[in-house]
C-alpha positions as CSV (number, residue, x, y, z in Angstrom):
1,X,20.6,4.9,-4.0
2,X,17.7,2.7,-3.3
3,X,15.9,-0.1,-4.9
4,X,12.4,0.6,-5.5
5,X,10.0,-1.8,-4.6
6,X,6.7,-1.1,-5.6
7,X,3.9,-2.7,-3.2
8,X,0.9,-2.4,-4.8
9,X,-2.4,-3.2,-2.1
10,X,-5.7,-3.2,-1.3
11,X,-6.9,-2.1,2.1
12,X,-9.7,-4.6,2.1
13,X,-7.7,-7.5,2.1
14,X,-6.8,-10.3,4.5
15,X,-3.0,-11.1,2.8
16,X,-2.2,-7.9,2.3
17,X,-2.7,-6.8,6.3
18,X,-0.3,-9.1,6.6
19,X,2.4,-8.4,3.9
20,X,2.7,-5.0,5.2
21,X,3.3,-5.2,8.5
22,X,6.2,-6.9,7.1
23,X,7.4,-4.1,4.8
24,X,9.8,-2.6,7.6
25,X,11.9,-6.1,7.3
26,X,12.6,-5.9,4.0
27,X,13.3,-2.0,3.6
28,X,15.7,-3.4,6.8
29,X,18.0,-5.7,4.6
30,X,19.5,-2.3,2.5
31,X,18.8,0.4,0.2
32,X,15.4,-0.9,-0.6
33,X,12.4,1.3,-0.6
34,X,9.1,0.3,-0.8
35,X,6.1,1.9,-2.8
36,X,3.4,2.0,-1.7
37,X,1.1,1.6,-4.2
38,X,-3.3,1.0,-2.8
39,X,-5.8,-0.2,-6.0
40,X,-9.2,-1.9,-6.0
41,X,-7.8,-5.4,-6.6
42,X,-11.3,-6.3,-8.0
43,X,-11.0,-3.6,-10.9
44,X,-7.0,-5.6,-11.1
45,X,-8.4,-8.8,-11.8
46,X,-11.2,-7.5,-14.3
47,X,-8.4,-5.4,-16.1
48,X,-6.6,-9.5,-16.4
49,X,-9.9,-10.4,-17.2
50,X,-9.3,-13.2,-14.9
51,X,-10.6,-13.3,-11.0
52,X,-11.1,-16.5,-9.2
53,X,-14.8,-15.1,-7.7
54,X,-16.7,-15.5,-10.4
55,X,-19.4,-16.9,-8.5
56,X,-18.7,-20.7,-7.0
57,X,-14.9,-20.5,-5.9
58,X,-12.7,-22.7,-7.8
59,X,-10.7,-24.0,-5.1
60,X,-11.3,-24.5,-0.7
61,X,-8.2,-21.6,-0.6
62,X,-10.7,-19.4,-1.9
63,X,-13.1,-19.4,0.6
64,X,-13.8,-16.6,3.5
65,X,-13.8,-19.7,6.0
66,X,-10.9,-21.0,5.2
67,X,-9.1,-17.5,4.1
68,X,-9.8,-16.3,7.9
69,X,-7.9,-19.2,9.4
70,X,-5.2,-18.8,7.4
71,X,-4.9,-15.6,8.0
72,X,-5.3,-15.4,11.5
73,X,-2.3,-18.0,11.7
74,X,-0.4,-16.2,9.4
75,X,-0.6,-13.2,12.6
76,X,0.1,-15.5,15.0
77,X,2.9,-16.4,13.2
78,X,4.0,-12.4,13.3
79,X,3.4,-11.7,16.7
80,X,0.7,-9.5,15.4
81,X,-3.6,-9.0,15.8
82,X,-6.4,-10.1,13.7
83,X,-10.1,-9.2,13.9
84,X,-12.3,-10.1,10.9
85,X,-13.7,-6.8,10.1
86,X,-17.6,-6.1,9.0
87,X,-16.9,-7.0,5.9
88,X,-20.6,-6.0,4.5
89,X,-21.4,-3.4,6.6
90,X,-17.7,-1.2,5.2
91,X,-17.7,-0.1,1.9
92,X,-14.4,-1.4,0.4
93,X,-13.9,0.7,-2.5
94,X,-14.2,4.3,-1.2
95,X,-11.6,2.9,1.6
96,X,-9.3,1.5,-0.9
97,X,-10.2,5.0,-2.8
98,X,-8.6,6.6,0.6
99,X,-5.7,5.2,0.4
100,X,-5.6,6.4,-3.5
101,X,-6.3,10.0,-2.1
102,X,-3.9,9.8,0.3
103,X,-0.6,9.7,-1.8
104,X,-1.6,13.1,-3.7
105,X,-2.1,15.2,0.1
106,X,1.5,13.2,2.1
107,X,1.6,10.0,3.3
108,X,0.3,6.9,1.9
109,X,2.2,4.5,3.6
110,X,1.7,6.1,7.7
111,X,-2.2,6.3,6.5
112,X,-2.0,2.3,4.9
113,X,-0.9,1.2,8.3
114,X,-3.6,2.9,9.7
115,X,-6.9,1.9,8.1
116,X,-4.6,-1.7,7.8
117,X,-4.3,-1.8,11.8
118,X,-8.2,-0.6,12.1
119,X,-9.6,-2.9,9.5
120,X,-7.5,-6.0,10.6
121,X,-6.5,-5.2,13.8
122,X,-8.7,-3.3,16.1
123,X,-12.0,-5.4,14.1
124,X,-13.3,-2.0,12.5
125,X,-17.4,-1.9,12.4
126,X,-17.5,0.6,9.7
127,X,-15.1,2.9,8.4
128,X,-17.2,5.8,7.6
129,X,-15.8,8.8,6.2
130,X,-15.3,10.0,9.4
131,X,-13.1,7.2,11.1
132,X,-11.2,7.6,8.0
133,X,-10.2,11.9,8.2
134,X,-9.7,10.6,12.0
135,X,-7.1,8.0,11.2
136,X,-5.7,10.4,8.4
137,X,-5.8,13.0,11.4
138,X,-4.0,10.6,13.2
139,X,-1.3,9.5,10.3
140,X,-0.4,13.1,9.8
141,X,-2.6,14.2,7.4
142,X,-5.3,16.1,6.5
143,X,-7.9,14.4,7.2
144,X,-11.1,16.7,5.8
145,X,-9.2,17.8,3.0
146,X,-8.5,13.4,2.5
147,X,-11.9,12.8,2.4
148,X,-13.1,15.7,0.0
149,X,-10.4,14.2,-2.8
150,X,-11.5,11.0,-2.5
151,X,-14.6,11.6,-5.6
152,X,-12.2,13.6,-7.5
153,X,-11.3,13.2,-10.9
154,X,-7.5,13.6,-9.9
155,X,-8.3,11.1,-7.6
156,X,-9.8,8.5,-9.8
157,X,-7.5,9.4,-12.6
158,X,-4.2,8.2,-9.7
159,X,-6.0,5.0,-9.4
160,X,-6.0,3.7,-13.0
161,X,-2.1,4.8,-13.2
162,X,-1.5,2.4,-11.6
163,X,-4.3,-0.4,-12.3
164,X,-2.3,0.2,-15.9
165,X,1.1,0.1,-14.4
166,X,0.5,-3.1,-11.7
167,X,-1.1,-4.6,-15.5
168,X,2.3,-3.9,-17.5
169,X,4.3,-4.9,-14.4
170,X,2.8,-7.9,-14.5
171,X,0.4,-8.3,-11.0
172,X,-3.1,-9.8,-11.3
173,X,-3.6,-10.1,-7.3
174,X,-2.9,-8.4,-4.3
175,X,-1.1,-8.2,-2.5
176,X,2.3,-7.7,-5.3
177,X,5.7,-6.7,-4.6
178,X,7.2,-5.6,-7.8
179,X,11.6,-5.4,-7.8
180,X,14.2,-5.4,-11.0
181,X,11.3,-6.7,-13.6
182,X,10.4,-9.7,-11.0
183,X,6.3,-10.7,-9.8
184,X,6.5,-11.6,-5.9
185,X,2.5,-12.6,-5.4
186,X,1.1,-13.2,-2.8
187,X,2.3,-13.1,1.5
188,X,3.7,-16.4,1.5
189,X,5.9,-15.2,-1.2
190,X,7.3,-12.8,1.2
191,X,9.8,-15.3,1.9
192,X,11.6,-15.7,-2.1
193,X,11.0,-11.7,-2.3
194,X,13.6,-11.8,1.1
195,X,15.8,-14.2,-0.6
196,X,15.7,-11.9,-3.6
197,X,16.7,-8.6,-2.1
198,X,19.5,-10.1,0.4
199,X,21.1,-11.7,-3.0
200,X,21.9,-9.1,-4.7
201,X,22.3,-6.8,-2.0
202,X,25.2,-8.9,-0.9
């Protein structure tokens, strides 16, 4: 029986884009199944009552310029493309809720990969409902139905349940992986997650 690893992520996060590119490698360790659980990171931080993004940055590492440079370096290390999206032109809340809606209509992982690739692989300038539907169709989902479910009350309820589950698990930001009751936060902790999974697999 596969061990379930919960992957909490937000589409508008550079570091989630980086982390999701390594999921297949993690699953290759053996008997591992990643459960993709999209959420709005600001809602998670609000639920925890802690955020490093309030008012002035609490550290240089939270400045957008540094994070963009850092993400570019990680992308080069992973051998994947990285282009900055049009941050202010995109409704990230709606994009993330589209990912949540995907969990109701089909393969949330396939759709999330499409969203990440469009946002950070292609440097999306816009992610309108038309684009969200097109990407869903490409991922094998019903794009028209998915977009119709973005504002549906059950989609909102599913998102809230995911936030609650993340908080209960000890997550405080994204990307977060939870397995065996342990929390691994951040793209740079993937090596520790891999070690944990490999050790137990052996």
